[in-house]
C-alpha positions as CSV (number, residue, x, y, z in Angstrom):
1,X,21.2,-2.9,5.9
2,X,18.1,-5.0,5.7
3,X,17.0,-8.0,7.7
4,X,14.0,-10.2,7.0
5,X,12.3,-11.2,10.2
6,X,10.0,-14.2,10.2
7,X,7.6,-15.2,13.0
8,X,10.3,-17.3,14.7
9,X,12.7,-14.4,14.7
10,X,15.2,-16.1,12.2
11,X,17.0,-14.4,9.3
12,X,15.7,-16.3,6.3
13,X,16.4,-13.9,3.4
14,X,17.9,-16.6,1.2
15,X,14.9,-18.9,1.6
16,X,12.4,-16.1,0.9
17,X,14.3,-14.9,-2.1
18,X,14.4,-18.4,-3.6
19,X,10.6,-18.7,-3.2
20,X,10.1,-15.2,-4.7
21,X,8.2,-14.1,-1.6
22,X,8.5,-11.0,0.4
23,X,8.1,-11.3,4.1
24,X,5.6,-10.2,6.7
25,X,7.8,-7.5,8.1
26,X,10.9,-5.9,6.8
27,X,13.2,-4.0,9.1
28,X,15.3,-1.1,7.7
29,X,18.1,0.7,9.4
30,X,18.8,4.2,8.2
31,X,21.2,6.4,10.0
32,X,21.0,4.2,13.2
33,X,17.2,4.3,13.3
34,X,15.1,1.3,12.7
35,X,11.9,1.6,10.6
36,X,9.3,-1.2,10.2
37,X,7.0,-1.5,7.2
38,X,4.2,-4.0,7.7
39,X,4.1,-5.7,4.3
40,X,6.3,-5.8,1.2
41,X,5.2,-7.5,-2.0
42,X,6.6,-7.7,-5.4
43,X,4.0,-7.6,-8.2
44,X,5.3,-9.5,-11.2
45,X,2.6,-8.0,-13.5
46,X,3.2,-4.4,-12.5
47,X,6.9,-5.1,-12.1
48,X,7.2,-3.1,-8.9
49,X,7.3,-3.4,-5.1
50,X,4.0,-2.9,-3.3
51,X,4.6,-1.5,0.2
52,X,1.7,-1.7,2.7
53,X,1.5,0.0,6.1
54,X,-1.3,-0.8,8.5
55,X,-2.5,1.9,10.9
56,X,-4.9,1.3,13.8
57,X,-5.9,4.9,14.0
58,X,-6.9,7.7,11.7
59,X,-4.7,8.7,8.8
60,X,-2.2,11.5,9.6
61,X,0.3,13.5,7.5
62,X,3.1,11.7,9.4
63,X,1.8,8.3,8.1
64,X,1.9,9.6,4.5
65,X,5.4,11.1,5.1
66,X,6.6,7.8,6.5
67,X,5.3,5.9,3.5
68,X,7.0,8.5,1.2
69,X,10.3,7.6,2.9
70,X,9.7,3.9,2.3
71,X,8.8,4.5,-1.3
72,X,11.9,6.7,-1.8
73,X,14.1,4.1,-0.2
74,X,12.7,1.3,-2.4
75,X,13.1,3.5,-5.5
76,X,16.7,4.4,-4.8
77,X,18.0,1.2,-3.1
78,X,15.9,-1.8,-3.9
79,X,14.6,-1.2,-7.5
80,X,16.3,-3.2,-10.2
81,X,16.7,-2.3,-13.8
82,X,13.4,-2.7,-15.6
83,X,11.3,-2.3,-12.5
84,X,8.6,0.3,-12.3
85,X,8.6,2.7,-9.3
86,X,7.2,1.2,-6.1
87,X,3.7,1.8,-4.9
88,X,2.8,2.6,-1.3
89,X,-0.5,1.9,0.4
90,X,-1.5,3.1,3.8
91,X,-4.5,1.3,5.3
92,X,-6.1,3.1,8.3
93,X,-9.2,3.2,10.5
94,X,-10.4,6.5,8.9
95,X,-9.1,8.6,6.0
96,X,-9.4,12.4,5.6
97,X,-9.3,13.5,2.0
98,X,-7.9,16.9,3.0
99,X,-4.9,15.3,4.8
100,X,-4.2,13.3,1.6
101,X,-4.7,16.3,-0.6
102,X,-2.4,18.7,1.3
103,X,0.3,16.1,2.2
104,X,0.9,14.5,-1.2
105,X,1.9,16.4,-4.3
106,X,-0.7,16.8,-7.1
107,X,1.5,14.6,-9.3
108,X,1.6,11.8,-6.8
109,X,1.0,8.4,-8.5
110,X,2.9,6.2,-6.0
111,X,1.2,6.6,-2.6
112,X,-2.4,5.7,-1.8
113,X,-4.5,5.8,1.4
114,X,-7.6,3.9,2.1
115,X,-9.9,3.2,5.0
116,X,-10.2,-0.5,6.0
117,X,-13.3,-2.3,7.1
118,X,-13.3,-4.5,10.2
119,X,-16.0,-6.8,8.9
120,X,-17.3,-8.1,5.6
121,X,-20.7,-6.8,4.3
122,X,-23.7,-9.0,4.5
123,X,-25.0,-10.6,1.3
124,X,-27.9,-8.1,1.3
125,X,-25.5,-5.1,1.7
126,X,-23.3,-6.3,-1.0
127,X,-26.2,-6.9,-3.4
128,X,-27.5,-3.3,-2.7
129,X,-24.1,-1.9,-3.3
130,X,-23.7,-3.8,-6.6
131,X,-27.1,-2.7,-7.8
132,X,-26.4,0.9,-6.9
133,X,-23.1,0.8,-8.8
134,X,-24.7,-0.8,-11.8
135,X,-27.4,1.9,-11.9
136,X,-24.7,4.6,-11.6
137,X,-22.7,3.1,-14.5
138,X,-25.8,2.9,-16.7
139,X,-26.6,6.5,-16.0
140,X,-23.0,7.5,-16.7
141,X,-22.9,5.6,-19.9
142,X,-26.2,7.3,-21.1
143,X,-24.7,10.7,-20.2
144,X,-21.4,10.0,-22.0
145,X,-22.9,8.3,-25.1
146,X,-25.8,10.7,-25.3
């Protein structure tokens, strides 16, 4: 069972489907429990669902397990013929590489975690970051090309 919930609380699945849009929040019922994923998109270039879960705290293994459940559900129940497997993204206040490393399998190519920023960088910070990245790429290119 799935139900699309808009900001007014109405069930507008048909309208969203006609417009080729996913909604802000998708409610799923599995074995009498309700699960809420924050954002669901369909990427027409990648030909797959993109599932996004927003977390206000630090990343936990439970967050990754929950995303794994969403990815499995979309793989088995929502994917159409010709679609690629869905991708899951967990955005959190802080990310521990060791939590990701030991929670997800080494072959994982569907679930990603990233730390979000609460503000945009200043113009000067952005300029410094771009210059640093350019210098790194130039050094890497020299090392790789000899």
